[in-house]
C-alpha positions in Angstrom: 14.7 51.2 -33.4 13.1 48.1 -35.0 13.4 44.8 -33.2 15.0 42.0 -35.1 12.7 39.4 -36.7 13.8 35.8 -36.5 13.3 33.4 -39.2 13.7 29.9 -38.0 65.3 33.6 -14.0 65.9 31.4 -16.8 66.0 32.1 -20.5 64.0 30.6 -23.3 66.2 28.9 -25.9 65.6 29.5 -29.6 64.3 26.7 -31.8 64.2 26.4 -35.5 61.2 27.5 -37.5 59.3 24.7 -39.2 59.6 24.1 -42.9 56.2 24.1 -44.6 55.2 20.7 -45.9 52.1 19.2 -47.4 51.6 16.2 -45.1 52.9 16.1 -41.5 53.4 13.0 -39.4 51.3 12.6 -36.3 54.4 12.6 -34.1 55.4 16.0 -35.5 51.9 17.4 -34.9 51.9 16.2 -31.3 55.4 17.2 -30.5 56.1 19.8 -27.8 57.7 23.1 -28.6 61.3 23.4 -27.4 60.3 26.0 -24.9 57.4 24.0 -23.4 59.2 23.5 -20.1 59.7 27.2 -19.6 56.0 27.8 -20.4 55.0 25.2 -17.8 57.4 26.3 -15.1 56.3 30.0 -15.3 52.6 29.4 -15.4 52.0 30.2 -19.1 50.5 26.8 -19.7 48.3 25.4 -16.9 49.1 21.7 -17.1 46.1 20.9 -14.8 43.9 21.5 -17.8 46.0 21.7 -21.0 48.8 19.8 -22.8 52.3 21.2 -23.1 52.9 24.1 -25.5 52.4 22.9 -29.0 55.1 23.0 -31.7 55.2 25.6 -34.4 54.6 22.7 -36.9 51.1 22.2 -35.4 50.3 25.9 -35.8 51.3 25.6 -39.4 49.0 22.7 -39.8 46.1 24.8 -38.7 47.2 27.5 -41.1 47.3 25.1 -44.0 43.9 23.5 -43.1 45.4 20.2 -42.2 43.7 20.3 -38.8 40.0 21.2 -38.3 39.4 24.5 -36.5 37.1 24.2 -33.4 34.6 26.6 -35.0 34.4 24.3 -38.0 33.6 21.4 -35.8 30.7 23.3 -34.3 29.4 24.5 -37.6 29.6 20.9 -38.9 27.8 19.6 -35.9 25.0 22.1 -36.3 24.7 21.5 -40.0 24.6 17.7 -39.7 22.0 17.7 -36.9 19.9 20.5 -38.4 17.2 18.2 -39.6 17.1 16.1 -36.4 16.9 19.3 -34.3 14.1 20.8 -36.4 12.1 17.6 -36.0 12.5 17.5 -32.2 9.1 17.8 -30.5 8.7 20.6 -28.0 7.9 19.2 -24.5 7.4 20.8 -21.2 9.9 23.7 -21.2 12.6 25.5 -23.1 16.1 26.3 -21.6 18.4 29.2 -22.3 22.0 28.8 -21.0 23.6 32.1 -20.0 27.3 32.3 -20.3 28.9 35.6 -21.3 25.6 37.2 -22.3 24.2 38.4 -19.0 21.4 40.5 -20.3 17.7 40.4 -21.3 17.9 43.0 -24.0 19.3 42.3 -27.5 20.2 38.7 -26.7 19.7 36.4 -29.7 19.7 33.0 -28.0 17.4 34.2 -25.2 15.1 35.7 -27.8 15.0 32.5 -29.8 14.4 30.4 -26.7 11.6 32.7 -25.6 9.9 32.5 -29.0 10.2 28.7 -29.0 8.6 28.5 -25.5 5.9 31.0 -26.4 5.0 29.0 -29.6 3.5 26.2 -27.4 2.8 28.1 -24.2 5.4 26.4 -22.2 7.7 28.2 -19.7 11.2 29.4 -20.4 13.9 28.4 -17.9 17.3 30.1 -17.7 20.4 28.6 -16.2 23.9 29.7 -15.4 26.7 27.3 -14.4 29.4 28.5 -12.0 32.5 26.5 -12.8 35.5 27.0 -10.5 37.7 25.0 -12.8 36.7 27.1 -15.8 37.4 30.3 -13.9 40.9 28.9 -13.1 41.6 27.5 -16.6 40.5 30.7 -18.2 42.4 32.9 -15.7 39.2 34.8 -14.8 40.0 37.5 -12.3 38.4 37.5 -8.8 37.1 41.0 -9.5 35.4 39.8 -12.7 33.9 36.7 -10.9 32.6 39.1 -8.3 31.1 41.3 -11.0 29.5 38.3 -12.7 27.9 37.1 -9.5 26.5 40.5 -8.6 25.2 40.8 -12.2 23.5 37.4 -11.9 21.6 38.8 -8.9 20.3 41.7 -11.0 19.5 39.5 -13.9 17.6 37.1 -11.6 15.4 39.9 -10.4 14.8 41.2 -14.0 13.8 37.8 -15.2 11.6 37.1 -12.2 9.5 40.2 -13.1 8.7 38.2 -16.3 8.0 35.0 -14.3 11.1 33.5 -15.7 13.4 31.6 -13.3 17.2 31.9 -13.4 18.6 28.7 -11.9 22.3 29.0 -10.8 24.4 26.0 -9.9 28.0 25.3 -9.1 29.6 22.4 -10.9 33.0 21.7 -9.5 34.5 19.7 -12.4 34.3 21.4 -15.8 34.0 18.1 -17.6 30.8 17.4 -15.9 29.0 20.5 -17.1 27.4 19.0 -20.3 26.1 16.0 -18.4 24.7 18.2 -15.6 22.9 20.5 -18.1 21.4 17.6 -20.0 20.2 16.1 -16.7 18.6 19.3 -15.7 16.9 19.5 -19.1 15.6 16.0 -18.5 14.3 16.9 -15.0 12.5 19.9 -16.4 11.1 18.1 -19.5 13.0 20.4 -21.8 13.6 19.2 -25.3 15.1 22.5 -26.5 18.3 24.2 -25.2 19.7 27.4 -26.6 23.0 29.3 -26.1 25.1 31.9 -27.8 28.5 31.0 -29.3 31.7 31.7 -27.4 34.8 31.6 -29.6 37.4 30.2 -27.3 38.6 26.8 -28.1 37.3 25.0 -25.0 33.8 26.3 -25.5 33.6 25.6 -29.2 34.8 22.0 -28.8 32.4 21.4 -25.9 29.4 22.8 -27.7 30.2 20.8 -30.8 30.1 17.6 -28.8 27.0 18.7 -26.9 25.1 19.4 -30.2 25.6 15.8 -31.2 25.1 14.4 -27.7 21.8 16.3 -27.5 20.3 14.4 -30.4 21.1 11.1 -28.7 19.3 12.4 -25.5 16.3 13.8 -27.4 17.4 17.4 -26.8 17.8 20.0 -29.6 20.8 22.1 -28.6 21.0 25.3 -30.8 24.1 27.5 -30.6 23.8 30.8 -32.4 26.3 33.7 -33.1 25.6 36.8 -31.1 28.8 38.1 -29.5 30.0 39.8 -32.6 28.2 42.4 -34.7 29.4 40.5 -37.8 29.9 36.8 -37.2 33.3 35.2 -37.9 33.4 33.7 -41.4 31.2 36.4 -43.0 34.2 38.6 -44.1 36.8 37.3 -46.6 39.5 38.8 -48.7 39.4 38.7 -52.5 41.2 35.4 -52.3 38.7 33.9 -49.9 40.9 34.2 -46.8 40.3 35.6 -43.3 41.7 39.2 -42.9 44.8 39.4 -40.8 45.1 43.2 -41.0 42.6 45.4 -39.3 42.2 48.3 -41.8 41.0 46.3 -44.8 39.0 44.1 -42.4 37.3 47.2 -41.0 36.4 48.4 -44.4 34.9 45.0 -45.2 33.0 45.1 -41.9 31.5 48.5 -42.6 30.6 47.5 -46.1 28.9 44.3 -44.9 26.8 46.2 -42.3 25.8 48.8 -44.9 24.7 46.0 -47.2 23.0 44.1 -44.4 21.4 46.9 -42.3 19.2 44.4 -40.4 22.4 43.2 -38.7 22.0 46.2 -36.4 18.4 45.5 -35.6 18.1 44.6 -31.9 16.4 41.5 -30.4 13.4 42.0 -28.1 13.6 40.9 -24.5 12.0 37.6 -23.7 8.2 37.4 -23.4 6.6 36.9 -20.0 6.2 33.2 -18.9 2.7 31.7 -18.4 1.4 32.7 -14.9 1.5 29.0 -13.9 5.3 29.1 -14.1 5.6 30.7 -10.6 4.0 27.8 -8.9 5.2 25.1 -11.2 8.8 26.1 -10.9 8.7 27.5 -7.4 11.9 25.8 -6.3 13.9 27.4 -9.2 12.7 30.9 -8.2 13.9 30.2 -4.7 17.4 29.3 -5.9 20.0 31.8 -4.8 23.2 33.2 -6.3 26.2 31.4 -4.7 29.3 32.9 -3.2 32.5 33.1 -5.2 34.5 29.9 -5.3 37.4 29.8 -2.9 39.9 30.1 -5.7 38.4 33.4 -6.8 37.2 35.1 -3.5 37.8 38.7 -2.5 38.4 40.3 0.9 35.5 42.2 2.5 37.3 45.5 1.7 37.8 44.5 -1.9 34.2 43.5 -2.4 33.1 46.9 -1.0 35.5 48.8 -3.2 34.6 47.0 -6.4 30.9 47.3 -5.7 31.3 51.0 -5.5 33.5 51.2 -8.6 31.6 48.8 -10.8 27.8 48.6 -10.2 26.5 45.4 -11.9 23.9 44.7 -14.5 22.6 45.7 -17.9 20.8 48.8 -16.5 24.1 50.2 -15.4 25.6 49.3 -18.7 22.9 51.1 -20.6 23.2 54.1 -18.3 26.9 54.3 -18.7 26.7 54.0 -22.5 24.0 56.7 -22.6 26.1 59.1 -20.5 29.0 58.6 -22.8 27.0 59.2 -26.0 25.4 62.3 -24.5 28.4 63.9 -22.9 31.7 62.6 -24.2 31.6 61.0 -27.6 31.9 64.2 -29.6 35.4 64.7 -28.1 36.3 61.0 -28.0 38.8 61.1 -30.9 40.7 64.0 -29.4 40.9 62.8 -25.8 40.8 59.0 -25.8 44.5 58.5 -25.4 44.9 60.6 -22.3 44.4 58.5 -19.2 43.8 61.5 -16.8 40.9 62.9 -18.9 38.2 60.2 -18.4 37.2 60.6 -22.0 36.3 57.0 -22.8 33.1 55.0 -22.3 34.5 52.4 -19.9 32.0 49.8 -21.0 34.5 47.1 -21.8 33.6 45.2 -18.6 30.0 45.2 -19.9 31.0 43.9 -23.3 33.1 41.2 -21.6 30.4 40.0 -19.3 27.6 40.5 -21.9 25.6 43.0 -19.9 25.9 45.1 -23.1 25.9 43.8 -26.6 28.4 45.3 -29.1 25.5 45.4 -31.6 23.4 47.6 -29.3 26.3 49.9 -28.7 27.0 50.4 -32.4 23.4 50.9 -33.2 22.9 53.5 -30.6 26.1 55.4 -31.6 24.8 55.4 -35.2 21.5 56.8 -34.1 23.3 59.7 -32.6 25.5 60.3 -35.6 24.8 62.9 -38.3 25.0 60.2 -40.9 23.5 56.7 -41.0 26.8 55.5 -42.4 29.3 53.9 -39.9 32.3 55.6 -41.6 30.8 59.0 -42.1 29.6 61.9 -39.9 30.8 62.8 -36.4 34.5 62.0 -36.0 34.1 61.1 -32.4 31.4 58.6 -33.2 33.3 57.2 -36.1 36.4 56.8 -34.0 34.5 55.0 -31.2 32.7 52.7 -33.6 36.1 51.8 -35.0 37.4 51.0 -31.5 34.4 48.8 -30.7 35.0 47.0 -34.0 38.4 45.8 -32.8 36.6 43.4 -30.5 34.9 41.8 -33.5 38.2 41.7 -35.3 40.1 39.8 -32.5 37.2 37.3 -32.2 37.4 36.7 -36.0 41.1 36.1 -35.5 40.5 33.7 -32.6 38.1 31.6 -34.7 40.4 31.4 -37.7 43.7 30.9 -35.9 42.6 28.9 -32.8 46.2 28.3 -31.6 46.3 31.9 -30.3 44.0 30.4 -27.6 46.5 27.7 -26.9 49.4 29.8 -25.7 50.9 30.4 -29.1 51.2 33.8 -30.8 49.6 34.6 -34.1 53.1 34.5 -35.5 54.4 31.2 -34.2 58.0 31.9 -35.1 58.0 34.6 -32.4 58.0 31.8 -29.8 61.6 31.3 -30.9 62.7 34.5 -29.4 64.9 34.1 -26.3 62.8 35.5 -23.5 63.7 36.3 -19.9 62.0 34.8 -16.9 63.4 37.0 -14.1 60.7 36.7 -11.5 62.0 39.5 -9.4 61.9 41.9 -12.3 58.4 40.6 -13.3 57.2 41.2 -9.7 58.5 44.8 -9.9 56.4 45.3 -13.1 53.3 43.6 -11.5 53.5 45.8 -8.4 54.2 49.1 -10.1 57.8 49.4 -8.8 59.8 49.7 -12.0 61.0 53.3 -11.5 59.2 54.4 -14.7 56.3 56.5 -13.4 53.9 56.0 -16.2 54.3 52.3 -16.1 54.0 52.2 -12.3 50.9 54.4 -12.3 49.2 52.1 -14.8 50.0 48.9 -13.0 48.8 50.4 -9.7 45.6 51.5 -11.3 45.0 47.9 -12.5 45.8 46.4 -9.1 43.5 48.8 -7.2 40.6 49.0 -9.6 40.7 46.0 -11.9 40.9 48.3 -14.8 43.6 50.1 -16.9 43.3 52.8 -19.6 43.9 51.4 -23.0 46.8 53.7 -23.9 48.5 52.6 -20.6 47.9 48.9 -21.5 50.0 49.4 -24.6 52.7 51.2 -22.7 53.1 48.6 -19.9 52.8 45.7 -22.4 55.5 47.1 -24.6 57.7 47.8 -21.6 57.4 44.2 -20.3 58.0 42.6 -23.6 60.7 44.9 -25.0 62.4 46.8 -22.2 62.4 43.8 -19.8 62.3 41.1 -22.5 60.0 39.0 -20.3 57.8 36.5 -22.1 54.8 38.6 -23.0 52.5 35.7 -22.2 53.3 36.2 -18.5 51.9 39.7 -18.8 48.9 38.5 -20.8 48.1 36.1 -18.0 48.6 38.8 -15.3 46.1 41.0 -17.1 43.5 38.3 -17.3 43.9 37.5 -13.6 43.4 41.1 -12.6 41.2 42.8 -15.1 37.5 43.2 -14.6 37.0 43.4 -18.4 39.3 40.5 -19.2 38.2 39.2 -22.6 40.5 36.6 -24.0 40.4 37.7 -27.7 40.9 41.4 -27.0 43.5 40.8 -24.3 45.5 38.4 -26.5 45.2 40.8 -29.5 46.4 43.8 -27.4 49.4 41.9 -26.1 50.2 40.5 -29.6 50.2 44.1 -30.9 52.5 45.5 -28.2 54.9 42.5 -28.2 54.9 42.4 -32.1 53.9 38.8 -32.0 50.2 39.0 -32.9 47.9 39.9 -35.8 48.5 43.3 -37.4 51.1 44.3 -34.8 53.5 47.2 -34.6 56.8 46.1 -36.1 59.2 44.6 -33.6 61.7 47.4 -34.2 59.1 50.0 -33.0 59.6 50.1 -29.3 57.7 52.5 -27.1 59.9 54.9 -25.2 58.1 55.1 -21.8 59.4 58.6 -21.1 58.1 60.0 -24.4 54.8 58.2 -24.0 54.5 59.7 -20.5 55.3 63.2 -21.7 52.9 62.9 -24.6 49.9 61.4 -22.9 50.2 62.6 -19.3 52.1 65.8 -19.9 51.2 67.5 -16.6 51.6 64.2 -14.6 48.1 64.2 -13.3 47.6 60.5 -13.9 51.0 59.7 -12.4 50.4 61.8 -9.3 47.1 60.1 -8.7 48.5 56.6 -8.7 52.0 57.1 -7.5 51.6 59.2 -4.4 55.4 59.1 -3.7 55.8 61.5 -6.6 53.0 64.0 -5.7 55.5 66.6 -4.6 57.7 66.4 -7.7 57.3 69.5 -9.8 57.1 70.0 -13.5 58.5 67.7 -16.1 60.6 65.8 -13.5 57.4 63.8 -12.8 58.2 61.7 -15.8 61.7 60.9 -14.8 62.5 62.0 -11.2 65.9 60.4 -11.0 67.0 61.9 -14.3 65.5 65.3 -14.0 66.7 66.6 -10.6 64.0 65.2 -8.3 66.0 62.2 -7.0 66.0 63.4 -3.4 62.2 63.7 -3.3 61.7 60.4 -4.9 64.2 58.6 -2.8 62.9 60.1 0.4 59.4 58.8 -0.4 60.7 55.4 -1.2 60.2 55.5 -5.0 62.6 53.1 -6.8 65.2 54.0 -9.4 64.6 52.7 -12.9 65.2 49.0 -13.1 66.6 49.2 -16.6 68.1 51.7 -19.0 65.7 52.2 -21.9 68.4 52.7 -24.6 70.3 49.6 -23.6 67.1 47.6 -23.3 66.0 48.7 -26.7 69.3 47.5 -28.2 69.0 44.2 -26.4 65.4 43.7 -27.6 66.3 44.4 -31.2 69.2 41.9 -31.0 67.0 39.2 -29.5 64.1 39.7 -32.0 66.5 39.5 -34.9 68.2 36.4 -33.6 65.0 34.6 -32.8 63.4 35.4 -36.2 66.6 35.0 -38.1 65.8 38.1 -40.1 66.0 41.9 -39.9 62.4 42.7 -40.9 59.2 42.3 -39.0 
C-alpha cells in the first residue's frame, strides 16, 4: 500500500418548544432549560466543569448559525495564523502531542511532526498529558484509563526504538494543560507543536485558543484532521448542509473516497531521531508511565482481569484486525447481530484510543475485497465498512451540532419529555437485575468486561429509555463510565438512536420488545446462560422469560428477580409520554 505524501425518583416536567426567531436576546441564549435542576441532581450535567443544561433556544441558535460552532473557531484560528505559523523558524526540536491517537503507524500529526524535525535534523519529542479532571469531565471509565496507560507503555517502547522519547506528565487541573505544554516546548526549544483534531467541544475550543496563543509565544501549533476517514465539513447535501441521515451521508462518503482515492493512503511511521537524541534527551527517556489517578483506579483483581481480556497497543490492534479479516469478515453480515457467536472484529476499543486508525481498517478491508469499490464485492466486507463509517458519521454530527456534546439531544425538543428518575429502578438496570434475561446478560457483560455487543447496546438502551422511561442521558453516562471503548460521538449517537432523540433515530413509536429481541438474536439462550448463571438450568425457550414460561421455581430458587415492569404497559406509557412531550403524534 502506498504511503501518503504530505504537501505542506422525581419526574422531569415538560417545557415549551422554542419558537424560531431571527435574533435572540442574550438572556434567552444564556437561560437554563426548565429541566436543568433534574439534570444536575442526577449527574447528567457535571457542574464542577460545566454550566447548567442549556435552553432549547440556544440549540436553535446553533442550528441557525447565530452562534459559532467550536470547529469553526478552530478552523478560523488556523486560517488566520497560517502565514505566521509558516514563517516560524524551526529551533531545537519538534513536539507531537498524543491524545486519542496512540499509535506510530498511519498517524498524520506524528508523520508531519517527524517530517518537520527531519527537515532540519532536530529531534522529535512526543508528549502525553494525563489529566484526572479531563477523565472525570469526560466520564472516561477506569478500564479505559487503565488501557490507555498500558498502551502508553507499549508506545513508549516502540518510540524508544526510534530514539524518540515519549514524555508523560500528570497535570492535575485541566485549565493548566495549555500553559504546561507551552512551557515544556520552551524548555525543549521547540518552536513547532503538532496534534490531531478531537471533535469534542472542550478540545476544539482549547485548541482554537492554543493556536492563537502559540503565535504570541513563538510556537507554531498545527492541528490536523486524522480521526475520521473523511474530515467533517467535506460532505454536504445538494443545498450545502450537513447530512442528518446516515444512508445518503454514506453514499456521499463512498463517492468522496472513490473520487479521492489518496484519502485511503496511509502515513508512514516517524523517522528515527538523530543518534544524539538519546544523550541530549536522556531525562525524557527515563520518564515513566504514571499510575492511574485515584478517581480512576482499579482493584488488583480488575487490573489482572482487564489485562488478560484487553492486551494493549497498536500491535495487538493490528493482529486483532488481521485475524478478523482473515477468519470472520466473510460471514460478518450474517452473524454480526448475534452476541453469542463472536462474529465481530471487537476493535472499537482500538478506534477509541487511537491504537488503530479507521483509515487503516478501511484500507485493509478494501485490499481483501474482490472489488476496489467500497460499496461493491464481498457482502461481509461491504457491511463491515458501512459499520466503521458510522464512527465518521457521528463525528460529523458532533462537529456540526455541538450541543449534542453539551447534554442536549440532536432533537432538542425531546428534552421536553417527562422522564423518570427512579434511582432504585436505574440501579436494577445498571446491575443486570431487571428480570429481563437479555437485558441483564448484557449489563453484566458490560460490568465484568468493560464491553458489550452492539446489538445488546441497542436492546438495553431502548429498555432504559422506553420501558423504564428513565432519562436516556443517565444510561449514556453509565456506558461512558464503564466501557473500555467509550467514544463520545459513537456512544451519544447510539443512545440517540435507541431513545429516538438523536440523529437518524428509530421513530419513537418503534419500541424494542426485549422478549422478541432475545428470541431472535439469542434463540438458544447461549449468551444469557453465560452471563446470567442463575438461569443456566432453565430449559428451552423459557430462558427468555422464565417467570412467564414455566420456569419460575428454578429462577426464584436461584435468586433471579421477577420482571420489574410489564412491557405492554410500559410501551403504552412511553408512547403517551413521547406524544405529550413532543405535542405531536409523529416522530
